[in-house]
N, C-alpha and C positions, 0 to 999 in steps of 0.2 A: 587290855582286851584284845580278843583274837581278831585280825582284819585278813580280808581279801584283796586281792590283786588280778590285774590281766597281764599274763594268763592267770587262770583261776586252779587249775591244775599243778601238781608241783614242776618247778622250772627246769625239771629233766624229762618232763615228760610232753609227748607230741602228740596230739589227738586233733586232727582237723575233720571238716566235713561235719561236726557235730550237729545230731538230730537231738533236741532235748525233748524229753518226754516226763508227763507227772502220772505214774503209777501207784495208787494209792498215798500216801502221805511223804513222798520221796519224789524227789524230780532226779532222772538218770538222764547220762549225754553218751550217745552211740554214734562213732564215728569212725574213721579210718584210723589207721596206727601207723606213723612214720617213725623210721628210725632216727636217733639224735646223729646227725651228720652224714644222713644215708646219700646213698647214689641212686634213688629214685625213690617214686610215690607208694606210699602205704606198703611198707616193706613187713611189717610186724601183724602179729596175731591180733583180732581184737580184744580189748578192755572197755571197762566202764568206770565210771566214778557216779557216785550219786551223794544227794545232799537232802535232808530236812526242808520241806516246802517253808519252814518258817524260821529257816537260819541258812542263808544262802553262802554263808562264810564257813559251812563246816562239811566239807567235801571229803568223801571217804573212797579209796580204792577197792574196787569190786573183783578185782583180778583179771584173769584171761576167761573172756566168756564164749570164744569160740575160734577154732584153729585153721588154718589154710589147710592143710594136711587132711580135713576131715572130708574135703571136697573131693570128691573122684575126678575131676579135672588137674588135681594137682599131682606131680609138679609141674606139667605142662604149662600151667597156669598158675602161679604162686603169689599175686599180689592182690590182695583183698582191698576194691576200692568201695567208695562210699556206700556205707549201707542204711537201713532203716529198719526199727522195730515196731511192730503193730499188736497191740492185744487184740486177740481173735473172739469171736462169739463165744467158743468154749471155754474163754477164761485163759488160754494159753497165750505165749507171746512168742511171734513168728518174726524170724531174723530174714531180711533179704536183702543179697550184695550180688556181685558181679567178680568173679574171679577176672584177673588180667594179668597180661603178662608186659614188655617194656613196649609193644606197638598199641597197646588198649585194651579195653575191655573184653571178656570172651563172648561168645555168641549167644549165650544163654543167662536167664536169670536164675539165680539159686535162691533157695528156702532152707531155713533151720529154723526148730522148734525148742521151746523150754517152758517148763512147768512155773518158773521164775524170772522177773527181768532181767536177773543177773546170771540167769543159766542155770548149769553149763547146757549151751545149745547142741543140738543134734541134727546132723544132715537130714533133711526131709525129702529134697527132689527139686525140680526146677518146674519154673511157671510153665504151662502148657496149654496147647490149643485143647478142645474137647476130642478130638481124636487121639490124644494122647502124646503127639509130638511136641517138640520144646517151641515154645514162643519165639518167634523170628522177626516179626512185623517192626517197623521203625528200627531203630538204633537202641540197641539193650544196653544202659548206663543210667548211672545214678538211681536208685529207685527210691520212690517217696509213698509213704503207704496212709490212710486215712479211713478209719472206721466211723462210718457216718451212720449211726441211728442202726448199725447192723448191715449197713452197705459197705463193702469192702473195698475200697478203691485203689489201684497200683499205678502209679503216675513216674514215669521214664522218658528218655529221649537225650539226643545230644543236635548241637546244630553248628555248621562251621559255613562260612558265607562263600561255599562253593556256587553255588547259584546265583547268587547277586554279584559276584566280584567280577568285574569286566574283565579282568585279565585273563579269565578261564572261558573259551568257547562252551556250549551244550555238551558235546562229547568230551572235552577235557575234566568236564565237571563230573560229568559220568563215571570217567575213569578213576579221578580223584578219589570218588565215594566208594566205589568197588574196592578200592586198596584200604581208604582208612577205615571202612566199616564192614570190611569181611561180605560184601553184598555181590549178588549176582546182577548183571545187567537186567535181567527180566523181573527181579526183586524192586530195583529200582524205577524202574520204568513202567511197571504195574502199578504203584502204589500213587495214587493222585496226590497231586502236590510233591511228592518225593518222600523219602524215608526219613528224612530230618524235621526236628523239632519236638517239643514237648507231647505226650500223647498220656490218656488215662483210659483204664480199662478195669471192669468190675470182675472181682474174682467170685467162684462159688465158695461154698462152705468148705471145703476142703484146702483152702485157701494156697491151691496152685493153679487149678484150670480157671481159663477164663470163661466169662458166659458170653462175650460177644467180640468180634473185632476191636482193637483198640481204635481211639479218635483223636487226633490232633486238636489240643483244645487254645492253641494260637494259629495266627495266620501263616499259611507255607511261604508267603512273601511279605517280609515285614515293612517294604517301603511303602509310605504313604500310610502307614497305619500308627496308632500311638504307639507302638513300639520301637518305631523305627532307629531311635537312639541309644534304646536299651533290648537290643533282642536276645531273646534265649540263648543261652550257649550250655548248661548243664543244670546239675544239682537240684532235681526236682523235688519238691518240699509243699506237702498242702496242709492247711491248716482250717477251721471252720468256725468261725467267729458269730455267733446269732445265727441269721440266716444266710451268711454273706460267706462264701469260700474266698480264701486268700491263696495264692498260688506264689510260693517263693521260689526264687531260680537266682543263678548267677549269671549276668548279663555278660554279652559278649566283648565289652571291655575288660571283664577278666578281673575287676577289682572291686566290684561291687555286688552287695547283695539287693535286687529288685522283688519288686511283688505285684502282680496283678488281681484283679478281683471280679468276681462273677456272683451271679444270683444261681449259678448251676455249677455241679462238680466237672460236667466235663464238657463245656461250651460258653461260647460268649464272653470270654476275657476280655478285659480291658487292663492297659497298664497303670500301675497307682503311682509308682515312685521308687527311690531309692530308700532303703531301710540302714544299711551302712556301708564305707567303701574303707578298705584299709589303707588308705593314704589320707581319708577324709577328702576324698575328692568330690566335688559339687557340694559337699557341706557348708552352708552359707555363701555360693556362689565360687567356691575354690574350683579352681581348673586344674586339668591333670599333668599340666608342666608346674604346678604348685603343692604338689603332693607332699606330704609331712611326715610319709614314713613310706619306704620302698612297697611298690603296689607289687599283686601277684593274684593268681587265683584264691578265691575265697568261696565259702561254701558252709551253709549251714540253714537255722531256720527260728522261726519263734514261738514263745510258750508262755501260755499263763500260769503263773506259778505264785498260789495264795493272794490270787486276786491282783496280781501286777503283771504287766506282759514284759518281757524281755527277747532281746534277739542274740541269737548266739551266733558267731562266724570265727574265723582264724585270721592268724596274722604271720608275717614271712619272718625267717629268722636267717642266718647265713647267706652265703652268696647264690643260692638257689632256692628251687620251692619243693624240697625235699624235708625241712624238717619246721614244721606248720604246727602252731600252738592255738589251743583253743581260748576264747575271750568271749566275754558279754557284756551287754548294755541294756539299761533299762529304757521301754520306748513308752510312747504315748498313740493309744489311738484315738482319735479322735472323734467327735460326735457325728461328722459325715462319714467316718469310717477311714479318714486318711492316716497314714502314720509318716510324720517328718522323721525324715533323716537325723538320726545321733551322730555324734563325733565319737571317733575311739578315746577312750580314758584309761587310766592307771587303776582308777579304783572300781570301774565293772560293778561287780555284784555286791560290793561293800555298803551299799546303801547308803552310805555317807562320804564325805571326803575322809582322806588319809590323815591320820593324826601327824602333824609336823613334830616328830619326836623320835631320835634312835635312827637309825640306818635301815637304806631301801637299797634293792640289787638295781642295777643299770638295766637290767633286763624288764622290769615293768614301765620303761619307759614307753610312751604311746607314741611320741614322735621323736624321730632321728632323721636328719637330713642336713645336706650341705647346699640345698637348692637346687641340686641337679641330679635328682635321684632316677636311678633306670626304673624299668617295668618288668618284671621276671627274673629270670637268672642273669648272672654278668660275671663277668672274670677280670675286672679293671679296679681299680683304687677308688671305694666308695664305704662312707659309715656304715656298718651294720653290727646286729647282733652276733655272737658266737661262743663256743666255749672250748675250753682247754682243761682235760681233768675234771677238777672241781670248781674252776674258775668259769663263770658266766659274766659277759662283759661286752661293750661298745668297743669296736675297734675301727681303726683306720679313722679315727676323729682327727681330722686334720682344719686349715683354717675356713672358717664361715661355716663350720658344723654347729647343729643348734641340736640338743636333746632336752625333750620336754617331758614332763609328768605332769598328770592332771589327775584328780584336784589334791590340793592339802588344806588342813584346818591349820592356820598359821595362830599360835597364843604365847605369845612371850619369846619369839624365835629370834634370837641374837646373833647365832652364829650357823653357818652353812659350809660343809665340806664335801669334799671329794675322794674317792681312793682312785689313786691314778698309776701308772708308769708309762714310760717311754714305748712309744710304737716303733714300728720299721725304721724310720725316720727320725733322729734326734729333735725333739721338741723345743722350742723357747717362744714364750708367748702367755698370754693372758685368759683363763675362763672366766667369763662375765656371767652374773648371777643375776637374774632379770624374773620378774611376776608378771609382765606386762612386753611382748615382744618389741610393740612402741614406746614404751617408756624406756626410762634412765635406768641401770642395773644397780640392783640395791647392795652388791657386793661385788669381789675379783679376786681370783686366785692367779699367781704369778707360776707359770709352769715351766720347769726345768727338766734338764734330761736325768730321770732317776729309774733305774733298771727295774726296782722291784717294787711291789705295790707298795704305796705310801698314803697315809692320809695326811690331807692339807686343808685346814679350816680357815675360814674370813669371817670377822665379824659385819653384819649386815643391819640395815635399817628397814625393818619390815613392820608393816602395820598387821594388827590381828585382823582376821578375815579367812575368805576361802580364795585361793589362788592357783593357779596353775605356776610352775617352776622351770624354767629354762637354762640350761647350761650352756653357753656359745663360745667356742674357742676360734680365738684370733692369734696367728703366730705362724710360724716356721716348722715344718716337721709333722710328726703324728705321735698323738697318745692314746691309750687304753683307759676307759674309764669302767670300772668293777661296781660302785656303790657310790651312794650320797647319804648323807647325813645330815639331822638337823641338831643343834643343842640351845 
């Protein structure tokens, strides 16, 4: 039986910032496109993948749908940041994005159009004011679109704690925003509440001209509000569920997708909660210092697919934030409208736990920690996922490192093995295998200095049932782990 894992795209594909949309009988993901081992965010042209709504195990590559070189601002701006796609009232599909450079996004929101969800998209123009000038109000960044019964709403924005950070004077805050957002002093000072934060604007039928000035949908000052510990940062996305509007966003903590709700599309939003964190921070009370995977920026949204709701997000690989991969989890919307936070898993869209038979790549591990994980990019020894050639593996696995997979269906499992080799420092120790971090090991593998990839299996005592599987290294030196297997 075919199975699907996290990441649900091919192991050598990197699509962060994914916006899922159901068009017809397929679900499509539209996101940025990172380069494997890239030097910056969003270095590649847009591609998309799709799957039948009734079979989320069967994703299909749809090819390149739009190239940065199609935009007139290229090559001055060459990186296409997080996009979104909406179906217009004319039946066409509209792609919104901002080109950027290494200093941030451009000052305009660009639009492309296609007759099909998979393109090819053609450049149309920029979002503009009624007088034809480009829209520049607030910070042009990370579009999210909603077709609400014929009303086309565009959401965008960015927030950094310049105004609420005590280390900045008011003058210093203004200068920082002028530099960071390419704004004039007049633009900043003439905008009530400032230019930061998420905003909403309705578009005309041409899908480019705004009907009225954008409106901020969150408070301009977060202190003392429901958003105080989960301020908006970036990644605007909107969904309508029944008569309620759900605004999904990346919080300023920078590792979580959060949501807010309102009865209106453009005002009165209240903080709702965390949907998912790429370190399982906050899940069942977990503190940031106890993150189960390296944290970094995340971006995504939710979608109803064949009657069930899912959250799409991305996770980090390597030692920087430039090679991010798409993941997804099933979520539940309670009767009162709340959405409980879900944990990161390896089985994701599979619908059932993975079968504990055969081989699995270490790249589908959802937990990888030595108990002292960093946030964001780093340059020191720390377990992480990486690749070289055709090898995709966990590296710098040193004493105290735990690599976890969730979840597997055990049925007659009597052996578990790892495919490993020595790391940069000669190893000597033991890999303990557990199905409960607080329980006793069900097996162990003795580690020695082995230069080439080598399979080593051990007998285990495992009851039938659904379990996570953890591999914990204790010893000297370092190892790399490429695969695990069940016999």
